[in-house]
C-alpha positions as CSV (number, residue, x, y, z in Angstrom):
1,M,10.3,82.9,-73.0
2,R,6.8,81.4,-72.2
3,E,6.2,79.4,-69.1
4,P,5.9,76.6,-68.2
5,S,7.3,75.6,-71.6
6,G,10.3,77.7,-70.8
7,N,11.1,75.7,-67.7
8,Q,10.5,72.5,-69.6
9,A,12.9,73.5,-72.4
10,R,15.5,74.6,-69.9
11,L,15.3,71.2,-68.1
12,F,15.7,69.3,-71.4
13,K,18.7,71.5,-72.3
14,A,20.3,71.0,-68.9
15,A,19.9,67.2,-69.3
16,S,21.5,67.4,-72.9
17,A,18.3,65.9,-74.3
18,D,18.7,65.1,-78.0
19,I,15.4,66.7,-79.2
20,Q,15.3,66.8,-83.0
21,G,12.0,68.6,-83.3
22,M,9.3,70.2,-81.2
23,F,5.8,71.4,-82.4
24,S,3.2,73.7,-80.9
25,D,-0.4,73.3,-82.1
26,D,-1.8,76.7,-81.1
27,I,-5.1,78.0,-82.5
28,V,-6.0,75.1,-84.8
29,G,-9.7,74.8,-84.1
30,A,-11.4,76.9,-86.8
31,S,-11.3,77.1,-90.5
32,R,-13.3,80.2,-91.2
33,A,-11.8,83.6,-91.7
34,Q,-13.0,86.9,-90.3
35,D,-15.1,87.5,-93.5
36,G,-16.7,84.1,-93.2
37,T,-14.8,82.4,-96.0
38,S,-13.6,78.8,-95.4
39,D,-10.1,77.6,-95.8
40,S,-10.4,74.1,-94.3
41,H,-7.7,72.2,-96.1
42,R,-4.7,74.3,-95.2
43,V,-2.6,74.8,-92.1
44,R,0.2,77.3,-91.5
45,I,3.5,76.3,-90.1
46,F,5.7,79.1,-88.7
47,S,9.5,78.6,-88.5
48,E,12.4,80.9,-87.8
49,G,15.1,81.4,-90.4
50,V,17.9,82.9,-88.3
51,P,18.2,80.9,-85.0
52,T,17.0,82.5,-81.8
53,L,20.0,81.1,-80.1
54,D,22.8,82.5,-82.2
55,T,26.5,83.4,-81.9
56,A,28.5,86.1,-83.5
57,T,30.6,83.6,-85.3
58,A,27.6,81.8,-86.8
59,A,26.0,85.1,-87.8
60,Q,29.2,86.1,-89.6
61,L,29.3,82.8,-91.5
62,R,25.7,83.2,-92.4
63,L,26.3,86.6,-93.9
64,L,29.0,85.0,-96.1
65,T,26.9,82.0,-97.2
66,G,23.4,83.4,-97.3
67,G,22.1,80.9,-94.8
68,E,19.4,83.1,-93.4
69,N,16.7,80.7,-94.7
70,D,18.3,77.6,-93.4
71,S,18.0,77.2,-89.7
72,Q,17.2,73.7,-88.3
73,S,13.7,75.0,-87.5
74,R,13.3,75.9,-91.2
75,Q,14.5,72.5,-92.2
76,L,11.9,71.0,-89.8
77,A,9.1,73.0,-91.5
78,R,10.3,71.8,-94.9
79,F,10.3,68.2,-93.7
80,V,6.7,68.6,-92.5
81,K,5.7,69.8,-95.9
82,S,7.5,66.9,-97.6
83,V,5.8,64.2,-95.5
84,A,2.4,65.6,-94.5
85,E,0.9,66.8,-97.8
86,N,-0.8,63.7,-99.1
87,D,-4.2,62.1,-99.7
88,E,-4.4,60.8,-96.1
89,T,-4.1,64.3,-94.6
90,D,-6.0,66.1,-97.4
91,M,-4.1,69.2,-96.4
92,T,-1.7,71.8,-97.8
93,V,1.1,72.9,-95.4
94,W,1.6,76.6,-95.8
95,M,5.1,77.5,-94.8
96,V,5.4,81.0,-93.3
97,N,9.0,82.1,-93.0
98,R,8.9,83.9,-89.7
99,R,9.2,82.8,-86.1
100,D,5.5,83.6,-85.3
101,R,2.7,86.1,-85.8
102,Y,3.0,89.7,-84.9
103,L,2.5,90.6,-81.2
104,R,2.3,87.0,-80.0
105,A,4.3,83.8,-79.8
106,S,3.6,80.2,-78.9
107,D,5.5,77.6,-76.8
108,H,7.8,76.6,-79.7
109,V,9.8,79.8,-79.1
110,S,10.9,78.5,-75.7
111,Y,12.5,75.6,-77.4
112,Q,14.1,77.7,-80.0
113,S,15.6,79.8,-77.2
114,Q,17.4,76.7,-76.0
115,G,18.7,75.9,-79.5
116,Y,16.2,73.2,-80.4
117,A,14.5,73.0,-83.8
118,A,10.8,73.9,-83.3
119,A,7.8,75.2,-85.3
120,R,4.2,76.2,-84.7
121,F,1.0,74.9,-86.4
122,T,-1.9,77.3,-86.6
123,E,-5.0,77.8,-88.7
124,P,-4.6,79.9,-91.9
125,N,-7.0,82.7,-91.0
126,E,-7.6,83.9,-87.5
127,T,-10.7,85.6,-86.2
128,F,-9.4,87.6,-83.3
129,A,-12.8,88.2,-81.8
130,H,-12.9,84.5,-81.0
131,E,-9.5,84.4,-79.2
132,H,-8.6,85.4,-75.7
133,Q,-11.9,87.3,-75.2
134,D,-14.6,87.4,-72.6
135,V,-17.8,85.8,-73.9
136,R,-20.1,88.7,-74.9
137,V,-22.1,90.3,-77.7
138,D,-21.2,93.8,-78.6
139,P,-24.4,95.8,-78.2
140,T,-23.5,98.2,-81.0
141,T,-22.3,95.8,-83.7
142,G,-23.9,92.6,-82.6
143,V,-20.5,90.8,-82.9
144,Q,-20.1,87.7,-80.8
145,F,-16.9,87.6,-78.9
146,G,-15.4,84.6,-77.2
147,D,-13.9,81.2,-77.8
148,L,-17.1,79.2,-78.2
149,I,-17.6,75.7,-79.4
150,D,-19.9,77.0,-82.1
151,F,-16.8,78.3,-83.9
152,D,-14.9,75.0,-83.9
153,D,-14.5,72.9,-87.1
154,F,-13.9,69.4,-85.8
155,R,-13.3,67.9,-89.3
156,Y,-10.6,70.6,-89.8
157,M,-9.0,69.7,-86.4
158,E,-9.0,66.0,-87.5
159,R,-7.0,67.0,-90.6
160,V,-4.6,69.0,-88.6
161,A,-4.1,66.0,-86.3
162,R,-3.4,63.9,-89.4
163,V,-0.7,66.4,-90.4
164,N,0.9,66.0,-86.9
165,A,0.5,62.3,-87.0
166,A,2.2,62.0,-90.4
167,T,5.0,64.2,-89.3
168,L,5.6,62.4,-86.0
169,W,5.4,59.0,-87.6
170,S,7.9,60.0,-90.2
171,L,10.3,61.5,-87.6
172,A,10.0,58.4,-85.4
173,N,10.4,55.8,-88.1
174,G,13.0,57.6,-90.2
175,P,16.7,58.2,-89.4
176,G,18.0,61.1,-87.3
177,T,19.3,64.3,-88.9
178,P,23.0,64.0,-89.7
179,K,25.2,65.8,-87.2
180,G,28.4,67.7,-87.8
181,A,27.6,68.6,-91.4
182,Q,30.3,70.9,-92.9
183,I,30.9,72.3,-96.4
184,V,34.6,72.8,-97.1
185,A,35.7,76.2,-98.3
186,A,39.5,76.0,-97.8
187,V,40.6,76.9,-101.4
188,L,38.9,78.4,-104.5
189,T,37.3,75.5,-106.4
190,N,34.3,74.8,-108.5
191,D,33.8,71.5,-106.8
192,T,31.7,71.2,-103.7
193,Q,33.0,69.0,-100.8
194,M,30.9,68.1,-97.8
195,V,31.5,66.0,-94.7
196,W,29.4,64.9,-91.8
197,T,29.3,62.5,-88.8
198,A,28.0,58.9,-89.3
199,N,24.5,58.2,-88.1
200,T,24.0,55.4,-85.6
201,D,20.6,54.3,-86.9
202,P,20.7,50.5,-87.2
203,D,18.7,50.4,-90.5
204,L,20.6,53.2,-92.2
205,A,20.9,52.8,-95.9
206,G,22.9,55.9,-96.6
207,Y,22.7,59.6,-97.4
208,E,21.3,62.0,-99.9
209,V,22.8,65.4,-100.8
210,V,20.1,68.0,-101.5
211,W,20.4,71.3,-103.2
212,R,18.4,74.3,-104.5
213,E,19.0,77.6,-106.0
214,T,19.6,80.3,-103.4
215,T,16.2,81.9,-104.2
216,S,14.2,78.7,-104.0
217,P,12.0,78.3,-100.9
218,D,12.5,74.5,-100.6
219,W,15.0,71.8,-101.7
220,T,14.4,70.9,-105.3
221,N,17.0,68.2,-106.0
222,A,18.4,65.2,-104.3
223,I,21.0,62.5,-105.2
224,P,22.0,59.4,-103.3
225,V,25.7,59.3,-102.3
226,G,25.8,56.0,-100.5
227,N,26.6,55.1,-96.9
228,V,29.6,57.5,-96.6
229,T,30.5,60.5,-94.5
230,S,32.0,62.7,-97.2
231,V,31.3,63.6,-100.8
232,T,32.8,65.7,-103.6
233,L,30.5,67.0,-106.3
234,P,32.6,67.9,-109.3
235,L,31.9,71.2,-111.1
236,S,29.0,72.0,-108.7
237,P,29.9,75.4,-107.4
238,K,28.7,76.1,-103.9
239,D,28.8,79.7,-104.8
240,N,25.6,79.2,-107.0
241,F,23.5,76.9,-104.8
242,Q,22.6,75.9,-101.3
243,F,23.5,72.3,-100.3
244,G,22.5,70.0,-97.5
245,V,22.5,66.4,-96.5
246,R,19.9,64.0,-95.1
247,A,19.9,60.4,-94.0
248,V,17.8,57.7,-95.6
249,D,16.9,54.3,-94.1
250,K,16.3,50.9,-95.8
251,D,12.6,51.6,-96.2
252,G,13.2,54.9,-97.9
253,N,12.3,57.2,-95.0
254,H,14.5,60.3,-94.9
255,S,15.5,62.6,-92.1
256,P,15.2,66.4,-92.0
257,V,18.0,68.1,-93.9
258,A,21.2,69.2,-92.1
259,F,22.5,72.5,-93.4
260,P,26.3,72.6,-93.3
261,V,28.4,75.1,-91.5
262,T,31.5,76.4,-93.3
263,R,34.8,74.6,-92.8
264,T,37.8,76.8,-93.7
265,T,40.5,74.1,-93.3
266,P,41.1,71.2,-95.7
267,L,40.0,67.7,-94.8
268,P,42.8,65.5,-93.5
């Protein structure tokens, strides 16, 4: 766990703070790759699939349901892509399905270690000679080392800031992620039944059930189900698809998706 972000995350956890998402912008200043090519309209977002803070029971259920790609951090990354790829940002959000890069980690990991959804923004191609290096020129190769302003792309940083702004605006103005989402697996059936806890957002319009094939990287379908806390989808086998639920407000803003845990007892 990184410090001081580790201390900060522990304090929030001890205070039972309801943090629905944390982002780290780490190494977002340059758009040129090591070979000099430019990739100035794309930003990576790293998110874990299996939660850092895990339990044996949750791990066993995940093995049964194939939920390795459905942590809340992964749902947060999918939310970013859904709201921050537009004409205003002029950016593509490149989802990378791992917690972070090899050999290093950013401050979002401290929050994941406390059970919070978190993700990391970073430029698509890193030039390691320009990171964490003493400023110098290699006398043999002539390569410039060091984190110098000459290597910064301020227009790129502006677009990354727009991605962050679009995401934070959408999270702040939209409803919260539904809590207590469960998918019922009490008997063998080709229906899919889900239940969740009612949101307290004052402008809540209702909920949408989302689904995708198990091999799809992102949600592909959504249907409104009304302002309810349970739904039964006839002849929609949960064996064949992944399902989730998200809240929607009266302006059409939606929350990140809640991926359900498995409930093995019937509903009352």
